[in-house]
Each structure stands twice: as structure tokens, then as C-alpha cells.
Backbone as numpy.savetxt, mean C-alpha at the origin, in Angstrom:
# Nx Ny Nz CAx CAy CAz Cx Cy Cz
-14.58 -3.62 22.34 -14.16 -4.77 21.56 -14.49 -6.06 22.30
-14.36 -6.02 23.62 -14.70 -7.21 24.41 -16.17 -7.58 24.23
-17.01 -6.55 24.09 -18.44 -6.80 23.92 -18.71 -7.51 22.60
-18.06 -7.07 21.54 -18.23 -7.71 20.23 -17.74 -9.14 20.28
-16.59 -9.35 20.90 -16.03 -10.69 21.03 -16.92 -11.62 21.83
-17.48 -11.09 22.91 -18.37 -11.95 23.73 -19.65 -12.29 22.99
-20.17 -11.35 22.20 -21.37 -11.65 21.39 -21.07 -12.78 20.42
-19.93 -12.69 19.74 -19.57 -13.74 18.78 -19.34 -15.08 19.48
-18.68 -15.04 20.63 -18.36 -16.29 21.34 -19.64 -16.96 21.86
-20.52 -16.19 22.48 -21.75 -16.79 23.02 -22.64 -17.31 21.89
-22.69 -16.60 20.78 -23.48 -17.06 19.64 -22.91 -18.36 19.09
-21.59 -18.42 18.97 -20.95 -19.64 18.46 -21.21 -20.81 19.40
-21.04 -20.59 20.69 -21.23 -21.67 21.66 -22.69 -22.11 21.73
-23.62 -21.15 21.65 -25.04 -21.51 21.73 -25.51 -22.28 20.49
-24.85 -22.04 19.37 -25.23 -22.78 18.15 -24.52 -24.13 18.07
-23.60 -24.41 19.00 -22.93 -25.70 19.04 -21.77 -25.83 18.06
-21.26 -24.72 17.58 -20.14 -24.74 16.64 -18.85 -24.59 17.43
-17.90 -25.46 17.16 -16.60 -25.32 17.81 -15.75 -24.32 17.05
-14.73 -23.82 17.72 -13.85 -22.85 17.08 -13.09 -23.48 15.91
-12.82 -24.78 16.02 -12.13 -25.49 14.93 -13.02 -25.56 13.68
-14.32 -25.84 13.90 -15.25 -25.90 12.77 -15.39 -24.54 12.09
-15.51 -23.50 12.91 -15.64 -22.16 12.36 -14.38 -21.77 11.59
-13.24 -22.15 12.14 -11.96 -21.85 11.48 -11.88 -22.55 10.13
-12.28 -23.81 10.08 -12.24 -24.57 8.83 -13.24 -24.01 7.82
-14.46 -23.73 8.28 -15.50 -23.23 7.37 -15.16 -21.84 6.81
-14.59 -20.98 7.63 -14.29 -19.62 7.20 -12.90 -19.48 6.58
-12.10 -20.52 6.70 -10.71 -20.48 6.22 -9.94 -19.35 6.91
-10.15 -19.26 8.23 -9.45 -18.28 9.08 -8.78 -19.08 10.19
-7.57 -18.72 10.55 -6.85 -19.44 11.60 -7.61 -19.36 12.92
-7.49 -20.44 13.69 -8.17 -20.49 14.99 -7.70 -19.38 15.91
-6.43 -19.06 15.85 -5.86 -18.02 16.71 -6.53 -16.68 16.43
-6.80 -16.41 15.18 -7.45 -15.15 14.80 -8.85 -15.10 15.40
-9.60 -16.19 15.28 -10.95 -16.21 15.84 -10.93 -16.10 17.36
-9.96 -16.74 17.99 -9.84 -16.64 19.45 -9.50 -15.22 19.87
-8.61 -14.55 19.12 -8.27 -13.16 19.44 -9.45 -12.23 19.26
-10.27 -12.50 18.27 -11.48 -11.68 18.08 -12.43 -11.90 19.25
-12.64 -13.15 19.61 -13.56 -13.45 20.72 -13.04 -12.91 22.04
-11.73 -12.87 22.23 -11.16 -12.36 23.47 -11.02 -10.84 23.47
-11.27 -10.21 22.31 -11.19 -8.75 22.23 -9.77 -8.22 22.16
-8.86 -9.01 21.67 -7.45 -8.61 21.59 -7.20 -7.89 20.27
-7.50 -6.61 20.25 -7.34 -5.82 19.03 -5.87 -5.59 18.71
-5.01 -5.62 19.71 -3.59 -5.37 19.51 -2.87 -6.47 18.76
-3.50 -7.62 18.61 -2.85 -8.72 17.91 -3.05 -8.64 16.39
-3.75 -7.61 15.93 -3.99 -7.44 14.50 -3.21 -6.24 14.00
-2.55 -6.43 12.87 -1.77 -5.34 12.28 -2.66 -4.39 11.48
-3.66 -4.95 10.83 -4.49 -4.18 9.92 -5.93 -4.12 10.43
-6.43 -2.93 10.68 -7.78 -2.75 11.20 -8.82 -3.17 10.16
-8.52 -2.90 8.89 -9.48 -3.24 7.84 -9.62 -4.76 7.70
-8.52 -5.46 7.87 -8.57 -6.92 7.85 -9.39 -7.43 9.03
-9.20 -6.82 10.19 -9.97 -7.20 11.38 -11.46 -6.97 11.15
-11.80 -5.86 10.52 -13.22 -5.59 10.22 -13.79 -6.67 9.31
-13.01 -7.08 8.34 -13.47 -8.13 7.42 -13.67 -9.45 8.17
-12.75 -9.77 9.06 -12.89 -10.98 9.87 -14.17 -10.92 10.71
-14.39 -9.78 11.36 -15.58 -9.64 12.20 -16.84 -9.79 11.36
-16.86 -9.16 10.21 -18.04 -9.22 9.34 -18.32 -10.65 8.89
-17.27 -11.33 8.41 -17.45 -12.70 7.92 -17.83 -13.66 9.05
-17.21 -13.48 10.21 -17.50 -14.35 11.35 -18.94 -14.16 11.82
-19.38 -12.90 11.89 -20.75 -12.62 12.31 -21.75 -13.18 11.30
-21.45 -13.00 10.04 -22.34 -13.52 9.00 -22.42 -15.04 9.07
-21.29 -15.68 9.32 -21.24 -17.14 9.45 -22.12 -17.62 10.61
-22.12 -16.84 11.70 -22.90 -17.22 12.88 -24.37 -16.78 12.79
-24.73 -16.14 11.69 -26.12 -15.73 11.51 -26.42 -14.38 12.13
-25.42 -13.61 12.44 -25.61 -12.28 13.02 -25.52 -11.23 11.91
-25.90 -10.01 12.25 -25.79 -8.90 11.31 -24.35 -8.39 11.32
-23.59 -8.76 10.28 -22.18 -8.40 10.21 -21.96 -6.90 10.11
-22.84 -6.20 9.38 -22.70 -4.75 9.24 -22.89 -4.05 10.57
-23.83 -4.55 11.38 -24.09 -3.93 12.68 -22.88 -4.11 13.60
-22.29 -5.30 13.59 -21.11 -5.52 14.44 -19.92 -4.69 13.98
-19.77 -4.53 12.67 -18.68 -3.68 12.16 -18.93 -2.23 12.55
-20.20 -1.79 12.52 -20.51 -0.44 12.97 -20.18 -0.26 14.44
-20.50 -1.27 15.25 -20.14 -1.22 16.68 -18.63 -1.14 16.85
-17.91 -1.88 16.04 -16.45 -1.85 16.09 -15.93 -0.46 15.70
-16.54 0.14 14.68 -16.13 1.49 14.27 -16.37 2.51 15.38
-17.49 2.37 16.08 -17.78 3.25 17.22 -16.75 3.06 18.32
-16.38 1.80 18.57 -15.35 1.51 19.57 -14.03 2.19 19.19
-13.65 2.07 17.91 -12.40 2.69 17.46 -12.45 4.21 17.60
-13.61 4.79 17.26 -13.74 6.24 17.38 -13.60 6.68 18.83
-14.26 5.97 19.72 -14.17 6.31 21.14 -12.74 6.14 21.65
-12.08 5.09 21.21 -10.71 4.81 21.65 -9.75 5.90 21.16
-9.87 6.25 19.89 -8.95 7.25 19.34 -9.28 8.66 19.78
-10.54 8.94 20.13 -10.90 10.28 20.57 -10.46 10.54 22.00
-9.99 9.54 22.69 -9.50 9.72 24.06 -8.05 10.18 24.11
-7.41 10.29 22.96 -6.04 10.76 22.93 -6.07 12.26 23.23
-5.33 12.70 24.26 -5.35 14.12 24.62 -4.82 15.00 23.48
-5.40 16.18 23.39 -5.02 17.12 22.34 -3.56 17.52 22.48
-3.07 17.62 23.70 -1.66 18.01 23.92 -0.71 16.98 23.32
-1.06 15.71 23.41 -0.21 14.67 22.81 -0.22 14.78 21.28
-1.37 15.09 20.72 -1.46 15.26 19.26 -0.63 16.46 18.83
-0.75 17.57 19.56 0.04 18.76 19.23 1.53 18.48 19.37
1.90 17.73 20.38 3.32 17.38 20.58 3.83 16.55 19.40
3.04 15.60 18.94 3.44 14.77 17.80 3.55 15.60 16.53
2.63 16.54 16.34 2.69 17.41 15.16 3.93 18.28 15.21
4.24 18.81 16.38 5.44 19.65 16.52 6.71 18.85 16.26
6.77 17.61 16.71 7.95 16.77 16.46 8.11 16.50 14.97
7.01 16.27 14.30 7.07 16.05 12.86 7.56 17.32 12.15
7.06 18.46 12.60 7.48 19.73 11.98 8.96 20.00 12.23
9.46 19.64 13.41 10.89 19.83 13.72 11.76 18.96 12.83
11.32 17.74 12.62 12.10 16.82 11.80 12.02 17.15 10.32
11.08 18.04 9.95 10.88 18.45 8.56 10.63 17.25 7.65
9.89 16.29 8.15 9.51 15.13 7.35 8.18 15.43 6.67
8.04 14.93 5.48 6.77 15.04 4.78 5.89 13.88 5.21
4.62 14.15 5.34 3.67 13.10 5.63 3.14 12.63 4.28
3.45 11.40 3.94 3.01 10.85 2.66 2.31 9.54 2.91
1.53 9.16 1.96 0.81 7.89 2.04 1.79 6.74 1.84
1.60 5.63 2.55 2.50 4.49 2.34 2.26 3.81 1.00
1.19 4.20 0.32 0.86 3.57 -0.95 1.41 4.33 -2.16
1.99 5.49 -1.90 2.55 6.27 -3.00 4.06 6.34 -2.84
4.74 6.34 -3.95 6.18 6.46 -3.92 6.55 7.93 -4.00
7.63 8.26 -3.32 8.11 9.63 -3.40 8.84 9.80 -4.73
8.45 10.80 -5.47 9.02 11.04 -6.78 10.37 11.72 -6.61
11.37 11.12 -7.19 12.72 11.69 -7.10 12.84 12.78 -8.15
13.18 13.98 -7.71 13.29 15.10 -8.63 14.76 15.29 -8.99
15.01 15.48 -10.28 16.36 15.72 -10.76 16.61 17.23 -10.78
17.88 17.59 -10.58 18.19 19.01 -10.66 18.35 19.43 -12.11
18.51 20.73 -12.33 18.54 21.26 -13.69 19.76 20.78 -14.46
20.86 20.44 -13.79 22.07 19.97 -14.48 21.86 18.58 -15.09
21.05 17.77 -14.46 20.75 16.45 -15.01 20.14 16.59 -16.41
19.13 17.46 -16.51 18.47 17.65 -17.80 19.40 18.31 -18.81
20.28 19.23 -18.37 21.24 19.86 -19.27 22.17 18.82 -19.88
22.74 17.96 -19.06 23.64 16.91 -19.56 22.88 15.91 -20.44
21.64 15.64 -20.12 20.83 14.74 -20.93 20.62 15.32 -22.33
20.26 16.59 -22.43 20.05 17.23 -23.73 21.35 17.32 -24.53
22.46 17.65 -23.87 23.75 17.71 -24.56 24.12 16.33 -25.10
23.89 15.29 -24.32 24.18 13.92 -24.76 23.35 13.52 -25.97
22.09 13.88 -25.97 21.23 13.55 -27.11 21.68 14.29 -28.36
22.03 15.58 -28.25 22.49 16.37 -29.39 23.79 15.78 -29.94
24.71 15.39 -29.06 25.96 14.79 -29.52 25.71 13.47 -30.26
24.82 12.66 -29.77 24.50 11.40 -30.45 23.90 11.65 -31.83
23.06 12.65 -31.97 22.47 12.98 -33.26 23.56 13.46 -34.22
24.48 14.28 -33.76 25.58 14.78 -34.60 26.45 13.62 -35.07
26.80 12.72 -34.17 27.63 11.56 -34.53 26.89 10.69 -35.55
25.60 10.49 -35.38 24.82 9.67 -36.32 24.79 10.31 -37.71
24.62 11.62 -37.76 24.61 12.32 -39.05 25.99 12.22 -39.71
27.04 12.47 -38.95 28.40 12.40 -39.49 28.70 11.00 -40.02
28.33 9.98 -39.27 28.59 8.60 -39.68 27.83 8.25 -40.96
26.56 8.69 -41.06 25.77 8.36 -42.25 26.31 9.08 -43.49
26.78 10.32 -43.35 27.37 11.05 -44.48 28.67 10.39 -44.88
29.46 9.95 -43.93 30.73 9.27 -44.21 30.50 7.97 -44.95
29.42 7.27 -44.67 29.10 6.02 -45.35 28.73 6.25 -46.81
28.13 7.38 -47.10 27.66 7.65 -48.46 28.79 8.18 -49.35
29.71 8.97 -48.85 30.76 9.57 -49.67 32.04 8.75 -49.64
32.70 8.60 -50.81 33.97 7.91 -50.92 34.89 8.79 -51.75
36.05 9.13 -51.25 37.03 9.99 -51.92 36.38 11.27 -52.44
35.62 11.92 -51.60 34.93 13.17 -51.91 33.94 13.04 -53.07
33.57 11.81 -53.40 32.57 11.57 -54.43 31.38 10.88 -53.77
30.22 11.22 -54.19 29.02 10.62 -53.60 28.78 9.29 -54.29
28.58 8.25 -53.50 28.31 6.92 -54.04 26.86 6.84 -54.44
26.61 6.53 -55.71 25.23 6.38 -56.14 24.87 4.94 -56.45
25.86 4.06 -56.33 25.62 2.62 -56.50 25.85 1.99 -55.14
25.02 1.05 -54.81 25.09 0.45 -53.47 26.40 -0.30 -53.29
26.82 -1.07 -54.26 28.05 -1.84 -54.13 29.15 -1.15 -54.90
29.59 -0.03 -54.48 30.63 0.76 -55.12 31.98 0.14 -54.80
32.78 -0.20 -55.80 34.09 -0.78 -55.61 35.11 0.18 -56.19
36.18 0.38 -55.51 37.20 1.32 -55.93 38.11 0.74 -56.97
């Protein structure tokens, strides 16, 4: 990452562009550009956002943005492939012990209802239908006679 940052910094300085000008032109905060140039990957929460910043910054400076993003991807691969297998196995075992499901942060966990929920729901619907039928029949009949005129007066 330091290599990518130094390429961007030397290109910016050699073209005579200040960090303030680049920040204004790209609509990116100066701190973000400084962190990219210094290779501080830990100051970014989202790797995909960082890739976009690198691509746009490189393109702004006249460099091949795709090539620098590819270099960044290689850096990430090398960095993450250095994690020992024993640590990965340990993390997997801890997850298995906790019996947590691994789900995407972009999907909601669907709450499942038990069978009694649906039983009470169906009983409630049937009762409402019975009450509606009883009420409508009661509205039509008066003194055990069926009303055939809308404004029936006793």
C-alpha cells in the first residue's frame, strides 16, 4: 500500500498539483487523500470505498486507475494470505461453539413463527367470519321475518 501511495504522491507533486487542489477537484477530503498517499489502510472502514478513491485519484493524476486498483488487490491478497491456518481454524471453532449463524450484513434474519401462532391466526380469522355472517343475518331479519324493504318500519 505504501508503494501505491508513493506513486500517487510523487505523480501529484511532479505535476504541481497541491493536495488541496486535488481534494477540491475530486470532492474528496484532504485527510482521505493524505491517508492514501501515506498508505494508511487502517483509517478506512470500507475497502471498496478505498478502491474507488484510489481509482479516481489515479485517473485524476493521469495514471492507469485499473492498474493501481489491481496492485491494491494483490496487496490485499498477500496481506490476508499471511494469516496462519491455525488462527483461521481457531476462529471457525469459536464460531461453531457459539452456534452463531454466519449471515450477510445485507440480509435480514427472517423471524420464524411457531405452529401455535398460525393456529391462533386461523382461529381468529374463522371467528371474525362467523361474527360477520351472524351480524349480516341479524341486520336482514326483524322479528323472525325477513326484511324485503330497505326502510322497514315496525
